[in-house]
C-alpha positions as CSV (number, residue, x, y, z in Angstrom):
1,M,0.0,0.0,0.0
2,A,1.3,3.4,-0.9
3,Q,2.2,5.7,2.0
4,S,1.0,9.2,2.4
5,E,3.4,12.1,1.8
6,Q,3.5,12.7,5.5
7,E,4.5,9.1,6.2
8,I,7.2,9.3,3.5
9,L,8.4,12.6,4.9
10,E,8.7,11.1,8.4
11,G,10.5,8.1,7.1
12,L,12.9,10.2,5.0
13,A,13.6,12.4,8.0
14,E,14.6,9.3,10.0
15,I,17.0,8.2,7.2
16,V,18.5,11.7,7.1
17,N,18.8,11.7,10.9
18,E,20.6,8.3,10.8
19,E,23.0,9.4,8.1
20,T,23.8,13.0,9.2
21,G,22.6,13.4,12.8
22,L,20.3,16.2,11.8
23,D,17.2,16.5,13.9
24,T,14.2,14.9,12.2
25,A,12.2,18.1,12.8
26,S,14.6,20.0,10.5
27,V,13.8,17.9,7.5
28,E,10.9,19.9,6.0
29,M,9.3,19.7,2.6
30,D,10.8,22.9,1.3
31,K,14.3,22.4,2.5
32,S,17.1,21.9,0.0
33,F,19.2,18.8,0.7
34,T,22.5,20.6,-0.2
35,E,21.9,24.2,0.8
36,D,19.6,24.0,3.8
37,L,20.5,20.6,5.2
38,D,24.2,20.6,4.1
39,I,24.1,17.1,2.8
40,D,27.0,16.2,0.5
41,S,26.8,13.9,-2.5
42,L,28.2,10.8,-0.7
43,S,25.6,11.2,2.2
44,M,22.9,11.8,-0.4
45,M,23.7,8.5,-2.2
46,T,23.5,6.6,1.2
47,I,20.2,8.3,1.9
48,V,18.9,7.3,-1.6
49,V,19.9,3.7,-1.1
50,N,18.3,3.6,2.4
51,A,15.1,5.3,1.0
52,E,14.9,2.7,-1.8
53,E,15.0,-0.1,0.8
54,K,12.6,1.6,3.3
55,F,10.0,2.5,0.7
56,G,10.4,-0.4,-1.8
57,V,11.1,1.9,-4.8
58,R,13.9,2.3,-7.3
59,I,15.5,5.7,-7.6
60,P,17.7,5.7,-10.7
61,D,21.0,7.6,-10.6
62,S,19.7,9.8,-13.3
63,E,16.9,11.0,-11.1
64,V,19.0,11.6,-8.0
65,K,20.3,14.9,-9.4
66,N,16.7,16.1,-9.7
67,L,15.9,15.5,-6.1
68,K,17.0,19.0,-4.9
69,T,14.5,19.5,-2.1
70,V,12.9,17.2,0.4
71,R,9.6,17.7,-1.4
72,D,11.2,16.5,-4.7
73,A,12.2,13.2,-3.0
74,V,8.8,12.8,-1.2
75,T,7.0,13.4,-4.5
76,F,9.2,11.0,-6.4
77,I,8.9,8.2,-3.8
78,S,5.1,8.7,-3.6
79,S,4.7,8.4,-7.4
80,A,7.1,5.4,-7.6
81,Q,5.0,3.6,-5.0
82,G,1.8,4.2,-6.9
């Protein structure tokens, strides 16, 4: 069953927290991974792999560069689950 965007956001926040130590509350829809959350490309790849496992989706490398904000990632995961 597809998860709601809120559930995906919460799950993604947990993954970001595990990888970077950032507070889950700081992972908000309109935050940029690189500019607001200061996530580098190596951490981003780990987050992507963990998100694929957690949400049961495939995020192609070609798509990762398009996931600039948390909302981009949540929207992609949501549509990939559907």
